[in-house]
Kinemage of the C-alpha trace (Angstrom):
@kinemage 1
@onewidth
@group {chain A} dominant
@subgroup {mainchain}
@vectorlist {calphas} color= white
{ca met a 1} P -93.680 -56.283 -130.299
{ca glu a 2} L -90.001 -56.136 -131.127
{ca pro a 3} L -87.596 -54.846 -128.464
{ca glu a 4} L -86.212 -51.376 -129.011
{ca gln a 5} L -82.828 -51.174 -130.676
{ca pro a 6} L -80.079 -49.813 -128.405
{ca glu a 7} L -78.655 -46.444 -129.294
{ca ala a 8} L -75.175 -46.628 -130.808
{ca val a 9} L -72.233 -45.767 -128.563
{ca leu a 10} L -69.894 -43.331 -130.289
{ca ser a 11} L -66.274 -42.621 -129.620
{ca gly a 12} L -65.200 -39.210 -128.347
{ca glu a 13} L -63.639 -38.437 -131.721
{ca glu a 14} L -66.913 -39.199 -133.517
{ca gln a 15} L -68.976 -37.115 -131.115
{ca lys a 16} L -66.763 -34.082 -131.764
{ca ala a 17} L -67.400 -34.077 -135.523
{ca ser a 18} L -68.696 -30.695 -136.626
{ca gly a 19} L -71.341 -31.924 -139.071
{ca asp a 20} L -71.087 -28.796 -141.205
{ca cys a 21} L -70.946 -29.330 -144.967
{ca asp a 22} L -70.762 -26.003 -146.768
{ca gln a 23} L -73.076 -24.377 -144.188
{ca ile a 24} L -75.760 -27.091 -144.393
{ca arg a 25} L -75.806 -29.006 -141.098
{ca leu a 26} L -76.007 -32.760 -141.657
{ca tyr a 27} L -77.239 -35.186 -139.015
{ca met a 28} L -77.541 -38.945 -138.637
{ca tyr a 29} L -79.942 -40.879 -136.423
{ca asp a 30} L -78.074 -44.127 -135.832
{ca phe a 31} L -80.080 -47.251 -134.945
{ca gly a 32} L -76.877 -49.246 -134.438
{ca gln a 33} L -77.849 -51.958 -136.933
{ca cys a 34} L -74.975 -51.587 -139.413
{ca asp a 35} L -71.417 -52.885 -139.505
{ca val a 36} L -69.481 -49.901 -138.157
{ca his a 37} L -66.567 -50.682 -140.486
{ca arg a 38} L -68.754 -50.490 -143.600
{ca cys a 39} L -71.237 -47.833 -142.514
{ca thr a 40} L -71.024 -44.774 -144.765
{ca gly a 41} L -72.600 -42.603 -142.093
{ca arg a 42} L -69.849 -43.479 -139.636
{ca lys a 43} L -67.240 -42.661 -142.255
{ca leu a 44} L -68.796 -39.243 -142.846
{ca leu a 45} L -68.775 -38.792 -139.089
{ca arg a 46} L -65.049 -39.510 -138.914
{ca cys a 47} L -64.476 -37.063 -141.764
{ca gly a 48} L -66.337 -34.348 -139.873
{ca leu a 49} L -69.039 -34.039 -142.528
{ca leu a 50} L -71.979 -34.813 -140.247
{ca arg a 51} L -72.874 -35.266 -136.599
{ca thr a 52} L -75.061 -37.782 -134.813
{ca gln a 53} L -78.343 -37.016 -133.129
{ca arg a 54} L -79.908 -39.029 -130.318
{ca leu a 55} L -83.108 -40.856 -131.234
{ca asn a 56} L -85.110 -38.964 -128.622
{ca val a 57} L -84.146 -35.575 -130.081
{ca pro a 58} L -86.655 -34.490 -132.766
{ca cys a 59} L -85.605 -33.261 -136.183
{ca his a 60} L -86.253 -29.545 -136.731
{ca gly a 61} L -85.184 -29.521 -140.379
{ca val a 62} L -85.767 -32.145 -143.081
{ca leu a 63} L -85.540 -35.857 -142.303
{ca leu a 64} L -84.887 -38.224 -145.215
{ca ser a 65} L -86.984 -41.299 -144.493
{ca pro a 66} L -88.324 -44.167 -146.658
{ca asp a 67} L -91.720 -43.854 -144.951
{ca ala a 68} L -92.214 -40.231 -146.023
{ca thr a 69} L -95.076 -39.359 -148.368
{ca arg a 70} L -93.731 -36.126 -149.896
{ca val a 71} L -90.698 -35.970 -152.157
{ca leu a 72} L -87.757 -33.664 -151.455
{ca ser a 73} L -87.440 -30.660 -153.774
{ca ala a 74} L -85.681 -27.312 -154.059
{ca ala a 75} L -88.627 -25.765 -152.219
{ca asp a 76} L -87.317 -27.414 -149.025
{ca leu a 77} L -84.029 -25.486 -149.066
{ca pro a 78} L -85.130 -22.755 -146.594
{ca leu a 79} L -86.186 -25.400 -144.080
{ca val a 80} L -82.924 -27.326 -144.544
{ca ala a 81} L -80.831 -24.156 -144.269
{ca lys a 82} L -82.505 -23.336 -140.971
{ca gly a 83} L -82.877 -26.741 -139.305
{ca gly a 84} L -80.439 -29.024 -141.142
{ca leu a 85} L -80.721 -32.230 -143.146
{ca ala a 86} L -80.970 -35.568 -141.356
{ca val a 87} L -80.804 -39.202 -142.427
{ca ile a 88} L -81.772 -42.427 -140.679
{ca asp a 89} L -78.966 -44.992 -140.501
{ca cys a 90} L -80.480 -48.463 -140.268
{ca ser a 91} L -80.311 -51.796 -142.077
{ca trp a 92} L -82.510 -52.103 -145.181
{ca asn a 93} L -83.217 -55.679 -144.077
{ca gln a 94} L -84.695 -54.431 -140.799
{ca val a 95} L -86.613 -51.347 -141.966
{ca glu a 96} L -90.097 -51.158 -140.452
{ca ala a 97} L -92.412 -48.157 -140.162
{ca pro a 98} L -92.773 -48.327 -136.352
{ca leu a 99} L -88.998 -48.303 -136.016
{ca leu a 100} L -88.617 -45.330 -138.354
{ca arg a 101} L -91.265 -43.431 -136.407
{ca arg a 102} L -89.016 -43.446 -133.355
{ca val a 103} L -87.396 -40.428 -134.990
{ca arg a 104} L -89.814 -37.528 -134.688
{ca cys a 105} L -90.122 -34.236 -136.520
{ca arg a 106} L -91.106 -31.195 -134.498
{ca gly a 107} L -92.108 -27.656 -135.364
{ca pro a 108} L -91.528 -26.998 -139.063
{ca gly a 109} L -89.477 -30.214 -139.404
{ca gln a 110} L -90.719 -32.561 -142.136
{ca arg a 111} L -90.074 -36.074 -143.445
{ca arg a 112} L -89.084 -36.262 -147.102
{ca leu a 113} L -88.624 -39.020 -149.651
{ca leu a 114} L -85.951 -39.039 -152.350
{ca pro a 115} L -87.043 -39.518 -155.985
{ca ser a 116} L -85.943 -42.530 -158.019
{ca leu a 117} L -82.170 -43.015 -158.135
{ca gln a 118} L -79.772 -45.935 -158.544
{ca ala a 119} L -77.418 -47.047 -155.796
{ca thr a 120} L -73.769 -47.560 -156.723
{ca asn a 121} L -72.453 -48.706 -153.341
{ca pro a 122} L -70.886 -52.217 -153.432
{ca val a 123} L -73.702 -53.827 -151.411
{ca asn a 124} L -76.725 -52.624 -153.406
{ca tyr a 125} L -75.236 -51.592 -156.754
{ca gly a 126} L -77.939 -50.911 -159.336
{ca arg a 127} L -80.836 -51.302 -156.915
{ca gly a 128} L -83.270 -48.426 -156.848
{ca ala a 129} L -84.041 -46.804 -153.502
{ca arg a 130} L -81.386 -48.852 -151.652
{ca leu a 131} L -79.118 -45.875 -151.094
{ca thr a 132} L -76.573 -45.588 -148.312
{ca cys a 133} L -76.638 -42.637 -145.917
{ca ala a 134} L -73.875 -40.984 -147.938
{ca glu a 135} L -75.685 -41.470 -151.260
{ca ala a 136} L -78.959 -40.189 -149.791
{ca leu a 137} L -77.388 -37.063 -148.309
{ca ala a 138} L -75.401 -36.323 -151.465
{ca ala a 139} L -78.474 -36.732 -153.675
{ca ala a 140} L -80.555 -34.523 -151.385
{ca leu a 141} L -77.937 -31.775 -151.359
{ca tyr a 142} L -77.689 -31.901 -155.155
{ca ile a 143} L -81.473 -31.620 -155.550
{ca leu a 144} L -81.436 -28.669 -153.152
{ca gly a 145} L -78.898 -26.908 -155.377
{ca gln a 146} L -75.942 -27.491 -153.027
{ca lys a 147} L -73.774 -29.253 -155.602
{ca thr a 148} L -70.383 -28.496 -154.048
{ca ala a 149} L -71.531 -29.890 -150.703
{ca ala a 150} L -73.015 -32.924 -152.450
{ca ile a 151} L -69.709 -33.745 -154.139
{ca arg a 152} L -67.847 -33.370 -150.839
{ca val a 153} L -70.128 -35.925 -149.180
{ca leu a 154} L -69.263 -38.686 -151.660
{ca ala a 155} L -65.601 -37.721 -152.075
{ca pro a 156} L -64.352 -40.133 -149.350
{ca phe a 157} L -65.777 -43.174 -151.187
{ca arg a 158} L -64.105 -45.011 -154.091
{ca trp a 159} L -67.464 -45.626 -155.726
{ca gly a 160} L -68.625 -42.018 -155.294
{ca asp a 161} L -67.869 -40.996 -158.873
{ca ala a 162} L -70.001 -43.874 -160.159
{ca phe a 163} L -73.018 -42.478 -158.330
{ca trp a 164} L -72.757 -39.230 -160.261
{ca ser a 165} L -72.188 -40.878 -163.639
{ca val a 166} L -75.147 -43.248 -163.198
{ca asn a 167} L -77.581 -40.668 -161.809
{ca gln a 168} L -76.380 -37.380 -163.371
{ca thr a 169} L -79.202 -36.948 -165.871
{ca ala a 170} L -81.901 -37.701 -163.316
{ca leu a 171} L -80.325 -35.495 -160.655
{ca asp a 172} L -80.023 -32.529 -163.010
{ca met a 173} L -83.674 -32.983 -163.920
{ca tyr a 174} L -84.744 -33.144 -160.286
{ca ala a 175} L -82.602 -30.145 -159.305
{ca ser a 176} L -84.280 -28.030 -161.980
{ca cys a 177} L -87.732 -28.534 -160.421
{ca ala a 178} L -89.009 -25.725 -158.219
{ca asp a 179} L -91.359 -27.797 -156.073
{ca ala a 180} L -92.450 -31.323 -155.182
{ca glu a 181} L -95.299 -31.404 -157.698
{ca ser a 182} L -93.098 -30.564 -160.680
{ca leu a 183} L -90.448 -32.992 -159.458
{ca val a 184} L -92.939 -35.865 -159.264
{ca ala a 185} L -94.008 -35.092 -162.842
{ca ala a 186} L -90.373 -35.006 -163.983
{ca glu a 187} L -89.692 -38.302 -162.217
{ca ala a 188} L -92.648 -39.956 -163.945
{ca ser a 189} L -91.446 -38.683 -167.317
{ca trp a 190} L -87.929 -39.909 -166.613
{ca leu a 191} L -89.093 -43.393 -165.578
{ca ala a 192} L -91.340 -43.635 -168.647
{ca gln a 193} L -88.400 -42.731 -170.862
{ca leu a 194} L -86.231 -45.391 -169.224
{ca ala a 195} L -88.968 -47.994 -169.672
{ca gln a 196} L -89.340 -47.090 -173.350
{ca glu a 197} L -85.594 -47.329 -173.918
{ca his a 198} L -85.550 -50.694 -172.176
{ca glu a 199} L -88.290 -52.030 -174.443
{ca gln a 200} L -86.518 -50.700 -177.535
{ca asn a 201} L -83.292 -52.405 -176.524
{ca lys a 202} L -85.179 -55.674 -176.049
{ca thr a 203} L -86.818 -55.515 -179.477
{ca gln a 204} L -83.573 -54.577 -181.210
{ca trp a 205} L -82.013 -57.856 -180.084
{ca asp a 206} L -83.522 -60.757 -182.032
{ca pro a 207} L -82.122 -64.197 -181.056
{ca phe a 208} L -83.524 -65.708 -184.271
{ca ala a 209} L -82.029 -63.130 -186.639
{ca gly a 210} L -80.559 -64.842 -189.674
{ca leu a 211} L -82.589 -68.026 -189.293
{ca asp a 212} L -85.078 -69.053 -191.966
{ca ser a 213} L -88.488 -70.493 -191.112
{ca ser a 214} L -87.246 -74.068 -191.330
{ca asp a 215} L -84.726 -73.398 -188.576
{ca ser a 216} L -87.072 -71.641 -186.169
{ca asp a 217} L -88.668 -74.734 -184.577
{ca glu a 218} L -85.276 -76.265 -183.867
{ca ala a 219} L -84.040 -73.024 -182.383
{ca glu a 220} L -87.020 -72.672 -180.072
{ca ala a 221} L -86.643 -76.269 -178.825
{ca cys a 222} L -83.032 -75.787 -177.672
């Protein structure tokens, strides 16, 4: 059994952050595993866009967690408006289900999973599902229809605009879905379309174009 991770010690300035982003309260459960100078959650904290929550305090709203089984959708907005939106700040290299389960949901609070999106942060650029806290919160707010708040969350980051340009089509599709079931169907359609486009791009590029049959064996042997 691995020892429990110590709770992060925050400065007085960080603890005073309001955590209000256009009326949606944003929270972070910090496992203290990240470099504080590169942690996007800590930066949002310093900007007053979210607040921290102790690990022993349950989430009463929606908790974004990679171990969730139900995807976030616009249907979750009433729960988020009432109890807030929370994210778990931990290292992707140290993510384990027992560790994630240290953060509990109580009452109507629920764990939710984000649909497929591409990270644009410098550490995990282009890697699906490897979003930072800031990317996860911004994407969730956008899906919930809180687009102004979503843009504010990524505004402090130089790479924030890239997240929107890379994921805009998918996010607009997800935001148009009324519930989790329709969102899952839209996600499947979107991924199938991407796969088809990928295959088409592969077949359009022929490395042996312009070679006659007598040249093909030589080309393949190189």
